[in-house]
C-alpha positions as CSV (number, residue, x, y, z in Angstrom):
1,X,130.6,-65.5,-5.3
2,X,132.1,-69.1,-6.8
3,X,128.3,-70.8,-7.0
4,X,125.1,-69.7,-7.4
5,X,123.2,-72.5,-6.2
6,X,121.7,-72.1,-2.1
7,X,122.1,-75.3,0.3
8,X,120.0,-74.5,3.2
9,X,118.3,-76.5,5.7
10,X,114.4,-75.6,6.4
11,X,112.6,-77.3,8.9
12,X,110.4,-79.7,7.1
13,X,108.1,-81.0,10.7
14,X,107.6,-80.7,14.4
15,X,110.2,-82.8,16.0
16,X,108.2,-85.5,18.7
17,X,111.8,-86.4,20.8
18,X,114.9,-86.7,19.9
19,X,115.8,-84.7,16.4
20,X,115.9,-86.6,13.3
21,X,117.1,-85.6,9.7
22,X,113.9,-86.5,8.6
23,X,112.3,-83.4,10.3
24,X,114.1,-81.4,7.6
25,X,114.3,-81.0,3.8
26,X,117.7,-80.1,2.7
27,X,117.2,-78.4,-0.8
28,X,118.6,-76.1,-3.3
29,X,117.6,-72.5,-4.6
30,X,119.6,-69.6,-6.7
31,X,121.9,-68.0,-4.2
32,X,119.8,-64.6,-3.4
33,X,120.0,-61.8,-4.3
34,X,120.6,-58.4,-1.8
35,X,117.5,-55.8,-2.2
36,X,118.1,-51.9,-0.1
37,X,120.0,-51.8,3.0
38,X,120.9,-55.3,2.4
39,X,123.9,-57.7,2.2
40,X,124.3,-60.7,0.3
41,X,126.7,-63.0,3.2
42,X,128.7,-66.0,2.0
43,X,128.1,-68.1,5.4
44,X,131.3,-69.6,6.9
45,X,130.0,-70.7,10.4
46,X,127.3,-71.7,12.1
47,X,126.6,-71.8,15.9
48,X,125.0,-74.7,17.1
49,X,122.3,-74.3,20.0
50,X,120.7,-76.1,22.4
51,X,117.6,-73.3,21.9
52,X,117.9,-74.7,19.0
53,X,115.9,-77.5,19.7
54,X,113.0,-75.2,21.1
55,X,112.9,-73.0,18.7
56,X,111.5,-75.8,16.1
57,X,108.5,-77.0,18.4
58,X,105.2,-74.4,18.8
59,X,103.8,-72.9,21.3
60,X,104.8,-69.7,23.4
61,X,108.3,-69.4,24.1
62,X,110.6,-65.8,24.3
63,X,111.1,-66.3,20.9
64,X,108.6,-66.7,17.9
65,X,109.1,-70.8,16.4
66,X,110.8,-71.8,13.3
67,X,107.7,-72.2,10.6
68,X,107.5,-74.5,8.8
69,X,109.6,-74.7,5.5
70,X,111.6,-71.8,6.6
71,X,115.5,-72.2,6.9
72,X,115.9,-73.9,10.1
73,X,117.0,-70.2,12.4
74,X,121.0,-69.9,13.9
75,X,123.1,-68.0,14.9
76,X,126.1,-67.7,11.9
77,X,129.4,-65.9,11.0
78,X,130.3,-65.4,7.2
79,X,131.8,-62.8,4.5
80,X,130.2,-60.1,2.9
81,X,130.3,-60.3,-1.4
82,X,127.6,-58.4,-2.7
83,X,126.4,-54.3,-0.7
84,X,123.6,-53.1,-0.7
85,X,124.6,-50.6,2.3
86,X,127.3,-48.1,1.9
87,X,127.4,-48.8,6.6
88,X,129.0,-52.3,5.2
89,X,131.7,-53.0,2.8
90,X,132.4,-56.2,0.4
91,X,134.8,-58.4,2.4
92,X,133.8,-57.3,6.0
93,X,132.9,-59.8,8.7
94,X,130.2,-60.1,10.0
95,X,127.7,-61.9,12.4
96,X,124.1,-62.2,12.7
97,X,121.5,-65.1,12.5
98,X,121.9,-66.0,8.9
99,X,120.3,-69.6,9.1
100,X,121.1,-73.2,8.2
101,X,122.2,-72.6,4.6
102,X,125.2,-71.4,2.7
103,X,124.2,-68.0,1.6
104,X,122.1,-65.3,3.5
105,X,120.2,-61.9,2.2
106,X,120.1,-60.1,5.2
107,X,119.1,-55.9,6.7
108,X,123.1,-55.0,7.3
109,X,121.6,-52.7,10.7
110,X,120.5,-56.4,11.9
111,X,124.3,-57.3,11.1
112,X,127.4,-57.4,14.0
113,X,130.5,-56.5,12.4
114,X,133.5,-58.8,13.3
115,X,137.3,-59.0,12.8
116,X,139.1,-62.0,12.6
117,X,142.3,-60.4,13.2
118,X,141.3,-60.1,16.8
119,X,140.0,-63.7,17.6
120,X,139.2,-66.8,15.3
121,X,135.4,-66.5,13.5
122,X,134.6,-69.2,16.4
123,X,135.5,-67.4,19.1
124,X,132.4,-64.8,17.8
125,X,130.0,-67.2,17.9
126,X,130.8,-69.1,20.9
127,X,132.5,-66.9,24.3
128,X,132.3,-63.4,22.2
129,X,129.0,-64.3,21.3
130,X,125.5,-65.6,23.0
131,X,126.9,-68.1,24.2
132,X,129.6,-66.3,26.4
133,X,126.9,-62.9,26.3
134,X,124.5,-66.2,28.1
135,X,127.1,-66.9,30.8
136,X,128.6,-63.3,31.5
137,X,125.3,-61.5,32.0
138,X,123.2,-64.7,33.7
139,X,126.1,-65.7,36.0
140,X,126.5,-61.5,36.5
141,X,122.9,-60.3,36.3
142,X,121.1,-63.0,38.1
143,X,123.3,-65.1,40.1
144,X,125.4,-61.4,41.4
145,X,128.3,-63.6,43.2
146,X,130.4,-62.4,45.7
147,X,133.7,-63.2,46.0
148,X,134.5,-66.7,48.7
149,X,130.8,-67.5,47.0
150,X,130.2,-71.6,46.1
151,X,129.1,-71.5,42.0
152,X,128.1,-74.9,40.5
153,X,127.8,-74.8,37.1
154,X,125.9,-78.0,35.1
155,X,126.9,-78.7,31.4
156,X,130.3,-77.3,32.7
157,X,131.9,-77.6,29.8
158,X,129.6,-76.8,27.1
159,X,130.2,-73.4,25.5
160,X,127.5,-72.0,28.1
161,X,129.2,-73.6,31.1
162,X,132.8,-73.1,30.2
163,X,132.9,-69.0,30.4
164,X,130.8,-69.5,33.9
165,X,133.2,-70.8,35.6
166,X,136.2,-69.1,34.5
167,X,134.0,-65.5,35.3
168,X,133.0,-67.3,38.7
169,X,137.1,-67.6,39.2
170,X,137.8,-64.0,38.0
171,X,135.2,-63.0,40.3
172,X,137.1,-64.8,43.4
173,X,134.2,-67.6,43.6
174,X,135.4,-71.3,44.3
175,X,133.9,-73.0,41.0
176,X,132.7,-76.5,41.3
177,X,131.6,-78.3,37.3
178,X,129.2,-80.4,36.5
179,X,130.5,-82.7,33.0
180,X,129.6,-86.5,31.7
181,X,132.8,-88.1,31.7
182,X,136.7,-88.1,32.7
183,X,137.8,-85.9,29.5
184,X,135.2,-83.5,29.7
185,X,135.6,-83.2,33.9
186,X,139.6,-82.8,33.0
187,X,139.0,-80.2,30.1
188,X,137.1,-78.0,33.2
189,X,139.6,-78.6,35.9
190,X,142.3,-77.2,33.1
191,X,140.5,-73.9,32.9
192,X,140.6,-73.1,36.1
193,X,137.8,-74.9,38.3
194,X,138.3,-75.5,41.9
195,X,136.6,-79.4,41.3
196,X,134.7,-81.2,39.1
197,X,132.0,-83.8,39.2
198,X,131.2,-86.4,36.5
199,X,127.3,-86.8,36.8
200,X,127.6,-90.6,34.0
201,X,130.3,-91.9,37.4
202,X,129.2,-90.1,40.5
203,X,126.9,-89.2,42.9
204,X,126.3,-86.0,42.8
205,X,124.5,-85.6,45.5
206,X,127.0,-87.2,47.7
207,X,130.0,-85.4,45.4
208,X,128.2,-81.9,46.3
209,X,128.7,-82.6,50.1
210,X,131.8,-83.4,49.7
211,X,133.0,-80.4,47.2
212,X,130.5,-77.9,48.5
213,X,130.9,-78.4,52.5
214,X,129.1,-74.5,53.6
215,X,126.6,-75.1,50.3
216,X,126.1,-73.9,47.5
217,X,125.7,-70.4,47.3
218,X,124.9,-69.3,43.1
219,X,124.0,-72.7,40.2
220,X,124.0,-71.7,36.9
221,X,121.7,-74.4,35.6
222,X,121.8,-75.5,32.0
223,X,120.8,-79.5,32.2
224,X,117.3,-79.6,34.3
225,X,115.9,-82.8,35.5
226,X,117.8,-85.0,38.0
227,X,120.8,-82.6,38.2
228,X,118.7,-79.4,39.2
229,X,116.9,-81.9,41.7
230,X,120.3,-82.7,43.3
231,X,121.7,-79.5,43.5
232,X,118.1,-78.2,44.9
233,X,119.5,-80.4,47.5
234,X,122.1,-78.2,48.8
235,X,121.8,-75.5,48.5
236,X,122.9,-72.2,51.3
237,X,120.9,-69.5,52.9
238,X,119.6,-66.8,50.3
239,X,121.2,-69.0,47.2
240,X,120.3,-67.8,43.9
241,X,119.5,-70.2,41.2
242,X,119.4,-69.7,37.5
243,X,117.6,-71.3,34.9
244,X,119.2,-70.6,31.7
245,X,119.0,-74.2,29.5
246,X,117.6,-77.8,31.1
247,X,119.0,-79.8,27.8
248,X,118.1,-83.3,29.7
249,X,114.2,-82.4,29.0
250,X,114.7,-80.3,25.7
251,X,113.6,-84.1,23.7
252,X,111.5,-86.0,26.5
253,X,107.7,-84.8,25.6
254,X,107.4,-85.5,29.0
255,X,108.8,-82.6,30.9
256,X,109.5,-83.0,34.5
257,X,109.7,-80.8,37.2
258,X,112.0,-80.2,40.2
259,X,111.0,-81.8,43.2
260,X,113.3,-80.3,45.7
261,X,111.4,-77.0,44.9
262,X,110.9,-77.0,48.7
263,X,114.4,-76.1,49.7
264,X,114.2,-72.5,48.3
265,X,111.3,-71.6,50.6
266,X,113.8,-73.6,53.3
267,X,116.6,-71.5,52.5
268,X,115.0,-68.7,51.6
269,X,116.5,-68.7,48.0
270,X,115.8,-67.9,44.4
271,X,115.1,-69.0,41.0
272,X,115.2,-67.2,38.4
273,X,114.9,-67.5,34.2
274,X,117.0,-65.8,32.1
275,X,117.2,-65.2,28.1
276,X,120.0,-63.5,26.8
277,X,118.1,-60.5,24.6
278,X,117.1,-59.1,26.8
279,X,120.9,-57.9,27.6
280,X,121.2,-57.0,23.3
281,X,121.1,-52.7,23.8
282,X,124.3,-54.3,26.5
283,X,126.4,-57.0,24.4
284,X,129.0,-54.8,23.9
285,X,130.5,-54.3,27.0
286,X,130.8,-57.7,27.5
287,X,132.2,-58.3,24.5
288,X,134.9,-56.2,25.8
289,X,135.4,-57.1,29.1
290,X,135.2,-61.0,28.3
291,X,138.2,-60.2,25.4
292,X,140.1,-57.6,28.2
293,X,140.1,-60.7,29.7
294,X,141.0,-63.1,26.8
295,X,143.8,-61.5,25.9
296,X,145.3,-61.5,29.0
297,X,144.7,-65.4,29.9
298,X,141.9,-65.5,31.9
299,X,139.8,-66.8,30.2
300,X,140.2,-69.3,27.5
301,X,137.4,-70.3,24.9
302,X,137.5,-74.1,23.2
303,X,135.7,-74.9,20.1
304,X,134.6,-78.1,19.1
305,X,133.9,-77.6,14.8
306,X,132.1,-80.2,12.7
307,X,133.0,-79.6,8.8
308,X,130.1,-79.9,6.2
309,X,126.8,-78.2,6.5
310,X,125.2,-81.8,5.3
311,X,126.3,-83.0,8.4
312,X,123.5,-80.5,10.5
313,X,121.2,-82.3,11.8
314,X,123.9,-85.4,12.8
315,X,125.9,-83.0,14.3
316,X,123.1,-81.2,15.9
317,X,122.6,-84.3,18.2
318,X,125.8,-84.0,19.3
319,X,124.5,-81.8,22.1
320,X,121.8,-83.8,23.2
321,X,124.5,-87.4,23.1
322,X,126.6,-84.7,25.2
323,X,129.1,-85.7,22.5
324,X,130.7,-81.8,22.5
325,X,133.2,-79.9,24.4
326,X,133.0,-76.4,24.2
327,X,131.2,-74.8,22.1
328,X,129.8,-77.1,18.9
329,X,130.3,-74.8,14.8
330,X,129.6,-76.2,11.9
331,X,132.0,-75.2,9.4
332,X,130.1,-74.4,6.1
333,X,132.9,-72.5,4.3
334,X,136.6,-71.8,4.3
335,X,137.2,-67.9,5.7
């Protein structure tokens, strides 16, 4: 162990609107000692996800909110430096909900072992982590794409969107990504999307008519708001809309719902919400299949890595400002 001090970000108050550094307390405490059946993990990389904004809010959701004064919830990967469970050895690498901090104690049975020799550790927070699982099950189980379908993905250059589009291509679909800015659109085309729409500089409705002349069969929605409304005007018959996220709305104090929802009736379409935790018992099968696609070159991954635990509040904001391409990861320590 290189330190006896653990630095942590704790939720100080419920954010109103955009998250600010003042919503957190940056604290020091002694490195914790694992109890029976627990391990001590030195955190190396932390996953930064749009869902974290929702976890800060009071109120009913699919998971209890982070409590005031609690370490901010986050997925992370790290190295075990002390173990009181024979199933996990010192030196092994593990993945779990470990929080925004340098060291974490966790029940060994709640962690997943990962092998940095197979893929770099940040990939276990992205394509082989929660975002990849979200993409896999959201598209295949909820979107149910068929070969020849037109699939549209918003947030296409993000952690989930980049994987959704590539899986849709593997399944024989035509894929159109919606992203913000030339660089992001160039990126999604470079990983195999058939077309990209720059919502910052293009008329999204007009571009959808151009790129989806037969309508949209599957829409994987990561953003909500005006882009969801635009896609609703271009649905094919029996279209399936996967509501994965609504990042355009997370920091709004007044939520805007879909205005063009009558299109669901006209086109006999469905709009279904999905939460990745519902598929937890099947993560293994998804990881195996996606690892195979990665090995064959069919599935590419990109991580946007920012160094320094102390930068957490500002780095999290990159998600909501659209400044990241690929999976946003906070590097805490060298592997």
